[in-house]
N, C-alpha and C positions, 0 to 999 in steps of 0.2 A: 788406674781406678779399678776397684773391685766392687761389682754389683752382684748380689745374691738373691735368689728366689727361694722363699720358704713356703711350706704348706703341706697339708696332709696328703696321704696316698690318694691319687685321683683328682687333685685340685687343679692340675694343668701346668705344673712347674716346667716339665720338659718341653711341652709345646710352646709355652711363652718364652722360655730360654732360646729355643730355636728361632722364633719369630723376631725377637728383639736383637739377637745376634745378627740376623740377616739385615734388619732395618738399620741398625747403628754401625754395623761392621765390627762388632765386638767379637772377641774370641770366646767360644762357648766351652765350658767345662761341665760335662754331664755326670750324673750319678752313675756309678759303676754297677749297672744292673745286669747287662748281658754276659759279662765275664766274671760275675761274682760267683765263686764256687760254693757258697753256703746258702744262697737264696732259696733254691728248691727244697733243700733239706730242711731249712728253717720252717717253711710253711707246712711241711709234712710233720715235723716234730719240733715245735717252738721251744719247748723246755730243754731239749737236748742241745740245740744249736744256737740258742739266743746269744750266749756269750761270744762264741766264735764269730757270728755274723756281726755283732756290734763292734768287736775289735777290728774286724776286717774293714768295716766302714770308717772307723776312726782313723786307721792307718791310711786308707785311701784318701780321705778328705784332708787329713793333715798334709799329705804330700801335695795335694792340689793347691792348698792355701800357700804353702812354701813356694811352689812354682809360680803362682799368681803374683806374689810379691816380688819375686826375683825377675819375672819376665818383662816388666815395664810396659805391658800392654793393658788396654781396658778389657777386663774379663767379666763375663756373666756366668755365674755358677748356679747349677741346678742342685738345690739343697745345701745346707750349711753344716759344719761340724757341730754347731750348738744344738741342732735339732736332735742329733743322736744322743747327746749327753743330757739334755734337759727334757726330752720328750720320749724318745723310743726306749732307751735303756731303763729309766725310772718306771716307765709304764710296764715293761716286761717284769721288772722286779715286783711292782705292785700286784700284778696278775699271777704272781708265783711262778712265772716262766723263766726267771733268772734268780739264782740263789743269792742270798745276802753277801756271801763270800765273793762270788763273781762280780756282783754289782759294786762292791767296795773297791775291788781290784780295778775294775773298769773306770770308776770315778776318779781314782787316784791317778791313773794313766792320763785321763782327759785333763785333769787339773794341771799336770806337768806340761802336756802338749800345749794347752791354751795359753800358758805363760810365755810361749815363744811366738805367738801369732797375733795379728791385729784383726779386729772384726771388719766386716765389709763396710765400704764407704756409704753404701745404700743397701738396705734390706727391703725387699718387696715381699709382703706377706699375702698369699692368696687365701682369703677367708671363704670357707664353704660349709654348707650344711651337710649332715651325714647322708640324707637322701640323694643329694647332688653327687657326692663322692661315690656312692654305690652305683649310680647311673653311669658315671664316667668310667669306673673300673670295669663294669659289665661291657660297656661299649668297646673298650680297647682289647678286651678278651685275652689277657695274659693268663696262661694256664695256671701258673703257680699262685695267682691272686684269687682264684675261684673259691678258695677255702677261707678267705679273710672274713672274720666275723664282724657283725654290726657293732657289738659291744666293744670290740677292739678299736674300731674306727671312732666310736663315740668317746672312749677314754682318751685317745690320741687328740681328738678335737678339743676336749676340755683342757688338756695340757698345753696345746698350742695357744689357746685363748689366754691362759694364765701367763705363759711366757711372753707373749706379745704385749700383754697388758703392762708388763714390768720392763719391757725392753728399752734400755737407755744407752746401749753400746755405740750407737751411731744413728744416722738418719733412717727413718722408717716410713714406708708407704704401704698402706693397707688397701687391698682391692677385693671387694666382695664379688665373687665369681658366680654366684647363684643365678643371677638374671642376665649375664652377659655371655657372649660367645665370641671370644677374641680369635678363635681358630678360623671360623667361617664368616665372621662379620667384620669387614674392614673398619667400620665406624667404631666398634667396640675396641679394636686394637688401637685405633687412632687416639681414642680417649685415654688409654693406658700410656701410650707414647707421650702424649701431652703432659700428663701428670709426672712421668719420669723426667722429662725435659725440665720441668719446673723445679724438681728436686735436685737435679744435677747442677743446674745453674746456681742453685743455692749453696753448692759445695765449694764453688770457687770464690 
């Protein structure tokens, strides 16, 4: 089974992936942040490095999905290949941070790749307001994230809402994370686990 967590920067995807992996004994696949050779450069000069970064993520996540389907284990994945294609790349294009030529090339590549993969059995979307995202980003203190602009997060949030509003590729669970603390409050985590259990039992 393939479970994936979607959500904007700072919504808590990695934390929830870790906690659910531990609770259910699922194999966790994390976003390639620490070894990504383009991330620092991208935040320093988005226009120059946007295409390289997006192609790197596309390649990395395509490999993940292929491994997940071949591995035969239940896997929980931190962020999906669809978020790159439907949210991050078009957002960079809209902000004139990725040229139309590069965006069309990227979209064509994604279209081809997506024809070879299946969507997750369950998608968990962490819905968050922009102030909450900003607060979480500041709390974790990643150096390269210090330059993230509020308008960038706002545009991403709008795209997430639009994508999730039309999502029909598989089962979907939306969790509003503004007023819960699943990292430090066991009751909040328990509530999420209950909801996931209900969704998973509906898969069989």
